[in-house]
C-alpha positions as CSV (number, residue, x, y, z in Angstrom):
1,M,12.8,10.6,15.5
2,P,11.5,10.5,11.9
3,D,9.5,13.5,10.8
4,R,7.4,11.6,8.3
5,S,6.3,8.0,7.7
6,L,5.3,5.6,5.1
7,L,2.7,2.9,6.1
8,I,2.5,-0.3,4.2
9,V,-0.7,-2.3,4.9
10,S,-0.7,-5.8,3.4
11,H,-2.2,-9.2,3.2
12,L,0.5,-11.6,2.1
13,P,-0.8,-15.2,2.3
14,S,1.6,-16.7,-0.2
15,D,5.4,-16.9,-0.4
16,N,5.5,-14.7,-3.5
17,L,3.4,-12.1,-1.9
18,K,5.7,-12.1,1.1
19,R,8.6,-11.6,-1.3
20,L,6.8,-8.6,-2.8
21,G,6.2,-7.1,0.7
22,A,9.9,-7.6,1.5
23,A,11.0,-6.1,-1.8
24,L,8.9,-3.0,-1.1
25,E,10.4,-2.6,2.3
26,A,13.9,-3.2,1.1
27,G,13.5,-0.6,-1.7
28,A,12.2,1.9,0.8
29,G,15.2,1.2,2.9
30,R,17.6,2.0,0.1
31,C,16.8,5.7,0.4
32,R,18.9,7.4,3.1
33,S,16.3,9.6,4.8
34,S,14.5,10.2,8.1
35,I,11.3,8.6,6.8
36,E,10.0,5.8,9.0
37,V,8.7,2.8,7.1
38,L,6.1,0.8,9.0
39,H,4.9,-2.5,7.5
40,K,1.8,-4.0,9.1
41,P,-0.5,-6.8,8.2
42,A,-4.0,-5.7,7.5
43,F,-5.4,-7.6,10.5
44,G,-2.8,-5.9,12.7
45,S,-3.0,-2.4,11.5
46,T,-5.3,0.2,13.1
47,A,-6.7,3.6,12.5
48,E,-4.0,5.0,14.7
49,D,-1.4,3.7,12.2
50,V,-3.1,5.6,9.4
51,L,-3.4,8.8,11.5
52,K,0.4,8.8,12.0
53,A,1.1,8.0,8.3
54,D,2.1,10.6,5.7
55,A,1.7,8.1,2.8
56,I,0.3,4.6,2.4
57,V,0.9,1.5,0.3
58,L,-1.7,-1.2,0.1
59,I,-0.7,-4.7,-1.0
60,T,-3.4,-7.4,-1.6
61,P,-4.0,-10.4,-3.7
62,E,-7.2,-10.5,-5.8
63,N,-9.6,-13.0,-4.3
64,L,-12.7,-13.9,-6.3
65,G,-12.5,-10.6,-8.2
66,Y,-12.1,-8.5,-5.1
67,M,-9.5,-7.4,-2.5
68,S,-8.6,-9.8,0.2
69,G,-11.0,-10.1,3.1
70,A,-8.2,-8.9,5.4
71,L,-7.8,-5.7,3.5
72,K,-11.6,-5.1,3.4
73,D,-11.8,-5.7,7.2
74,W,-9.0,-3.1,7.6
75,F,-10.9,-0.6,5.6
76,D,-14.0,-1.3,7.6
77,R,-12.2,-0.7,10.9
78,I,-10.3,2.5,9.9
79,Y,-12.8,4.2,7.6
80,Y,-14.7,6.5,10.0
81,P,-11.9,7.1,12.5
82,V,-9.7,8.6,9.7
83,L,-12.3,10.0,7.3
84,E,-12.1,13.6,8.4
85,K,-8.5,13.6,9.6
86,K,-6.6,12.1,6.7
87,Q,-8.0,13.6,3.5
88,G,-5.4,13.9,0.8
89,L,-3.3,11.0,2.2
90,P,-1.0,9.9,-0.7
91,L,-1.8,6.3,-1.7
92,V,-0.4,3.6,-3.9
93,S,-1.9,0.1,-4.3
94,I,-0.2,-3.2,-5.4
95,I,-2.6,-5.9,-6.5
96,R,-1.4,-9.5,-7.3
97,A,-4.0,-10.8,-9.8
98,G,-3.7,-14.1,-11.5
99,H,-5.9,-13.0,-14.4
100,D,-7.6,-9.6,-14.2
101,G,-7.4,-7.3,-11.2
102,T,-10.0,-4.8,-12.3
103,G,-12.5,-5.7,-9.6
104,T,-10.0,-5.3,-6.8
105,E,-8.6,-2.1,-8.3
106,R,-12.2,-0.6,-8.7
107,A,-13.1,-1.6,-5.1
108,I,-9.9,0.0,-3.6
109,R,-10.4,3.1,-5.8
110,T,-14.0,3.5,-4.6
111,I,-13.1,3.3,-0.9
112,A,-10.1,5.6,-1.3
113,T,-12.3,8.1,-3.2
114,G,-14.7,8.0,-0.2
115,L,-11.8,8.7,2.1
116,R,-10.6,11.5,-0.2
117,W,-7.1,9.9,-0.4
118,R,-4.9,11.0,-3.3
119,W,-3.4,8.6,-5.7
120,V,0.2,9.3,-6.4
121,Q,0.3,6.8,-9.3
122,E,-2.1,4.4,-10.9
123,A,-2.6,1.0,-9.1
124,I,0.1,-1.5,-9.9
125,V,-1.7,-4.7,-11.0
126,L,0.6,-7.7,-11.4
127,R,-1.3,-10.0,-13.7
128,G,-0.7,-13.5,-14.9
129,D,2.1,-15.8,-14.1
130,W,4.7,-14.8,-11.5
131,Q,7.6,-12.7,-12.8
132,E,10.8,-12.2,-10.8
133,S,11.1,-8.7,-12.3
134,W,8.2,-7.6,-10.2
135,L,10.5,-7.7,-7.1
136,Q,12.8,-5.0,-8.6
137,D,9.8,-3.0,-9.8
138,V,8.2,-3.0,-6.4
139,G,11.5,-2.3,-4.7
140,D,12.0,0.7,-7.0
141,L,8.5,1.9,-6.0
142,G,9.4,1.8,-2.3
143,E,12.6,3.8,-3.0
144,A,10.7,6.3,-5.1
145,L,8.0,6.8,-2.4
146,V,10.5,7.4,0.4
147,T,12.4,9.8,-1.8
148,A,9.3,11.7,-2.7
149,L,8.2,11.9,1.0
150,D,11.7,12.9,2.1
151,G,11.8,15.6,-0.6
152,G,8.3,17.0,0.2
153,M,7.0,16.0,-3.3
154,I,4.1,14.0,-1.7
């Protein structure tokens, strides 16, 4: 039974976003450890998932200058049940933005600040036209997060 876990909460409506989610999971799997990696869609994830997590990654597209409605719905459902119990939860976000990404980043940062979650790195904002190199970058992030969790660094 794993001692610790990484929760990935995502909204992946496009093929390329699905590829990003898969790359993150694959990267997390490259690390030989006892860390459990649980990837759930935003509409399918619950406060119980967050309560069991030792770190979290959020993946969302930017929609109309904001996070996806699915991720906002997830925040609405988990906010109060986890507020007092998961302060300091290590967090990373990945935002797929065609142009800007700042509205989505600001919104996620505001909510995470209210939850008192701890950023382990700046938000990753993938701007502009699709780049295949993002898959490697996101995979490397997954591997680094699991390594850091396994080593007690986060």
